[in-house]
N, C-alpha and C positions, 0 to 999 in steps of 0.2 A: 408607358405602363398602362395596362387595362386592369380593371378590378371588378369583381363580382362579390357582393356581400349577400349571404343567403343563410336561412335557417339550416343548421347542421342536422338534417333529417335525411334518411336513406332515400325517401321518395323524391328528394331534390337532386339526386345524382344525375338524371337526364339533363337538367338545366345546367349543371356544372359542366358536363361533357359537351353540351351544345356550345357553351361559352368558349371552352378550350378549343374545340374542333373548328369553330368559326375563325378564331385567331390563327390557328395553325394553317388552315386553308388559305387565309389571306396572306400568310407569310411563305407560302409555297412548300409546306411540309409534305414529304412523300407519305404514302399510305402506311408503309411498314413502320416508320417512326411514329406516325400518328397513333397507330394501334398500341405501340409500346407505351407512349405517353398516356393514352387513355387508360391502359391497365394500371399504371402507376397512380394516376390521379384517382381512379376508382378505389384502389386499395387504401390510399391515404384518407380520402374523404369519408369512406364508409367507416374506417376506424374512428375518425372524429365523431361521426354521427352515433356510433354505438357506444363509445367509451369516454369521450372527453367530458361530457356533462352529466354522466351517470343517468339518472331517470328524468332529467330536465332537458329542455331544448335550449341550446345556445346558438350562437351564429358562427359561421365560418367565413373567412375572407379568402378568395382565390385571386391571386395576382398573376398576370401574364406579362412577360416582357422578353425582348430579344437581347441576348448578350452575344454579340458577334454573329456567328453562324448557328447559334443555339437558342432554343426556347428555354426560358427559366420560368417555372411555375412554382409559386409559393402558396402554401396553405397555412392559414393562421387561425388559431382558436384560443379562447380564454378559459378553456376547461382545465381539468387536472393536469399538473405537470407530468409529461410523459415524453421521454426521448426514445423514439422508435429505433434509433440506431444503436442504442446501448445494449440491447439484448444480443447474445451470441447468435450467430447464424445456425440454423438447424443443420444437422448432419444428414445431408441428402443422399448419402451412401446407404443409409438405413431404409428399410421398407417403411411404408406409411404407418403400419401397425407398431413398429418399433420406435418411431420418432415421437418426441414430445409434441403436444398440441401447441400451436401458435408459432408465429415467426416466419412462416413460409412466404406469406404475402410481402412482408417487408424485405425478405431475402430476394424475392423476384424483382422488387422495385430497385434495390441496390444493384442487381446484376443487369438490369435492362437500361439503366440511365447512365449517362457519362459522369454525373456527379450528384450526390445526395447530401444535403447539409441540414443540420438541425441546430436551433438555438432556443433558449428560453430567455425571453427578455420582456420586461414590463408586464409580468404575469401572463405571458402569452407563449404558446407553443408555435414555433415558426419552422416549418419544414419546406425546403426548397429542393426541387428536382431540376436537373439541367440535362437537355438532350439535343444533340446536333439534329437539325431538321432538313438538311439537304447536303 
């Protein structure tokens, strides 16, 4: 398992993606799956940066490990308790104007990953995404 601990600030997103992409490339991930993983990591990290700590800066831990043929990426924060999987999926059959605001990013994460898990443990939000990499 590899780990990156970083301030949960949007301007640190390139460092997070650099960390993930380096590990994915080392493990032979194809570009199509790397792009899907990057999108999911970006969505989850930016949500932490914007909402987890309200107007303060806290940290985020990003863990990368291989589970069989898949990459498992876990994002951990100590911010406000929030389960991103608890919200109902948006009705994508409606036009953008008719849909409620929010939830589309997490919906895209859930639909592009093989598995998405969330738990709240020891006052930490722990979200794990899993995607086959080859």
